[in-house]
N, C-alpha and C positions, 0 to 999 in steps of 0.2 A: 404744403403745410406738414410739419413734422408731427406725426401722431404717435410714434413710438421711437425708441432708440434706433437710429439709422434707417428709419422708414419715413419717407416723405410721399404724401399723396398729391397728385395733380388735381387742383380744385378750380372750377369756374364759379364765379360769384357775380351775377348780373342783375340789374334792375333794382327797383325799390318797392316796398310793400311787405306784406306778410311772407315769410320765407317758405319755399317749397324745395325740398331736397330730393333729387332724382337719383336713384340707385340702379345702376345698369345690370343687365343680365350676363350670363356666362355664354361664351368667353369674350364678350364685347368690351366696350369702354364707354365713357360718357358721351362719345360722339353719336351713339345710337339715338340720343334724345334731340338730335338736330331739329326735327320738325315740331318739337314741343317747347324747346327753350325760348325761342323768339316769340312764339305765340303767347306764352305765359308772361313774359316780360312786358310785351305790348299790352297785356291785360292787367297790368299793375301789380304783378307779383315779383318778389325777389327770388331768383332761381339759383340754386346751388347744385351743380352737377360735378361729380368727382369720379376719378378712376380708382377702383378697388385696388388694394395692394396686389402686385403681380401682373396688373393689366394696364394697357394704355401707356401713359407717360409716368405712372407712379413707380416707386421703388419695387424691386423684385427680390425681396428676401427669400431665403430658402424655406423658412417655416412661417407659420402664422395664418394658415388658410382654413382654420376651424371657425365656426360662427361666433364663438365668444370673442376671439381676437378681431375678427372683421367688424363686429359690433362695437368693440372698444375704439376702433378707428373712427367709426361714425360718431360715437360719443365725443371724441376729441374735436371733430369738426364742429359739432353743435356748441360745445363749450368754448372753443377758441374764437368762434365767430359771435359768441354771446347771443345765440338765437333763442327766441321765444315764439310761442304760437305757431310752431312748425307743422307743416304737412309732410309726412314721409311718403314717398312714392317708390315702391319697389317693383321692378320688373323681373319675372322669373326667379332666378337665384336671389335677386335683391329683396324678394319678399321675406327671405330668412332674416336679414338684418333688421327689417321692420319689426317682425314679431319678437326677435330676440331683444331688441331695444326695450320693448315693453316688459318682458319677463326679467331682464337683467337690470334695467335702470328705471323701471316703473313708468316708462314713457315720459320721462322728465322733459318738459318744454314742448311736448307734441300735442296738438289739438285735433288732428285728423290723420287718417292713414289710408293709403291706396295700395291695393295689391293687383297687379296686372300680369296675366298669364303666369301666375305664381306657382312655385313648387310646393307651397304650403298646402296641407300640413305635414305630409310624410309620403315619400315616393317609394320607399323600399318595400318589397314583399316580405312579410313576416307572418308568424302564426296568427297574430291579432290584426294583421293588415293584408289579408290574402289576395286582394285585388291589386296590390302594389306591383312595382317593377321587379322582376326576378333578378337575383344577384348575377346571373349569367349575362344579362344584358349590360349591366355596368362593367363587368369584366371584359366583355367584347369591345365596349367603347374605349376602355383604358388601353387595351391591346392595340386598337386601331390608331389611337393617338400616339402611342409609343412607336408604332411601325412607320406611320406616315401622317404626321400631324396636319400638314397643309392639305393633303388629300382628304383626310377626314373632314376638315373644316369645309372643304368644297362641297362634299356630299351633304354635310350637316346643314349648310345654308339653304339648299334646295328644299329640304324638308321643313326647315325653320319658317320659310316664307310661303310654303304651300305651292311650290312650283312643280308642274307636271306637264304632260303633252298639251293639255287644253288650257291650263291656267298659268299665266306668266305675269304676276302682279308687279314686277319690277324689271328694269332693264338689266342686261348682262353686265354693263359697266358698274351699275350700282351694286349688284350682287357681288361682284369682285371686290368692290370697295369694302363692303361689310366683311368679306372673307379676310381682307388685308388687316382690318381693325382687329379681328380675332387673332390673326397671326402675330400681332405685336405682343400678345401675352406670353409670359414665360412658360416654357413647357411644363415645369413643375407646378406652377400656379394653376395651369389648365387642368392637370391631373388631380391635384389635391382638392381644388374647388369642386370638381366633378364628384369626388368622393363625398365632400361635405353636403352638397345639395341633394345627393341621392340618399344619404344615410342618416341625416339629422332628423330626429323626430320632434316636431313642434306641437304635436296634438295637445299636450297638457299645458302649453303656453298660450293657446288662443284665448283662454278665459282672462288673461291679464290685459287684453285689449279692451279698454273701456270707452274709447273715443269713437266718433262716427267713422265708419270704414267703408270705402268704395272697393268693390271686388269686380274686376272685369276679366273675362276669359272668352276665347273663341271656342266654339263647339266642334271645330275641325282641327284642333291642336293635336298634332301627331307627336310632338316632343314631350308635352306635359298634358296628357288627356284630362279634360275637364272633370270627368267622373271621379278620378282619384285625387283631385286637387281642389279646385275652387268650389265645387258643389259641396264638398265636405266642410270647407272653411266657412261657407255661407251659413251652414247649420250650426256652427260652433261660436261664431262671433255675434253677440246679441244685437248690436246697433250697426247693421250693415245695409248697404244697397248693392244688390248683385245684378250685374248687367251681362247678359250673354250675347256675344257677337256671332250671329248666324253665319256659318261657313268660314269664319276667320281662322287662320293658322296661328302658330305661336307668335310670329313676328308682326303682330297687329299694330305695333307702334309705327310701322310704315304702311302696311297694307290697308289699315283702317284709320290712318292718321287724323283725318278731318273729324270723324266721329269720336275718336278717342280725345282729341283736343276739346271738343264741345262738352263731352261728358266730364272730363277733368275740370273744366272751367265751371260748369254748372255745380259740381260738387264743392269746389273751392269757394264759390260764391254763396252757397246755401247756408 
């Protein structure tokens, strides 16, 4: 689908029923939702999953990786498919498009929202956000990506899924598959989206979300610690259901896929 001049997004549109839009995390693609798409379609929902610009099979423009532009892409998908009664589901970075869609477009056509392992509301350390992520950490990530992007992704994946000497929640081939999905992203999109997800402040935008919202986060998330993200979000969005996954890492869409699917379906059906 063409969402801007010379920008085409790869979009999957499966099933019938009320629409659910799945927005992937950084630096993955829509394929991360493999274990959710069929499940939701089989439970009578229309599922739309797309690759953010710069990632997966979508166009890789040089610019446009700020949240306003990314959210404009989302708006185009909703409008071109003429969707109503939508549930927006954002994982990690994807939570940004969910929130910005409410503040920028008043949540037009959206009836529910879901934030999973989300970077919302604000990750960066500032004077009024002292427990946030220090700038030096973001700088180190950018340097590592520039030096050896694939090596960075290899290490990132192990933290992402909570892999250590004792815990190996997924096979080595599957871990490599996810790394390869991340490797498809353009190097510039990888860097610029990392800047956006780290430095965009959504705190004042949370009040624009007036629909029922499901918030899910693992309390062993090393990539986006729950204390600086979803715990704050749950206090700021009035009509929310907050579910903490005990011991879950960032990548709980795979490590806790059965529980996640059940919780998603219960919320969609509620």
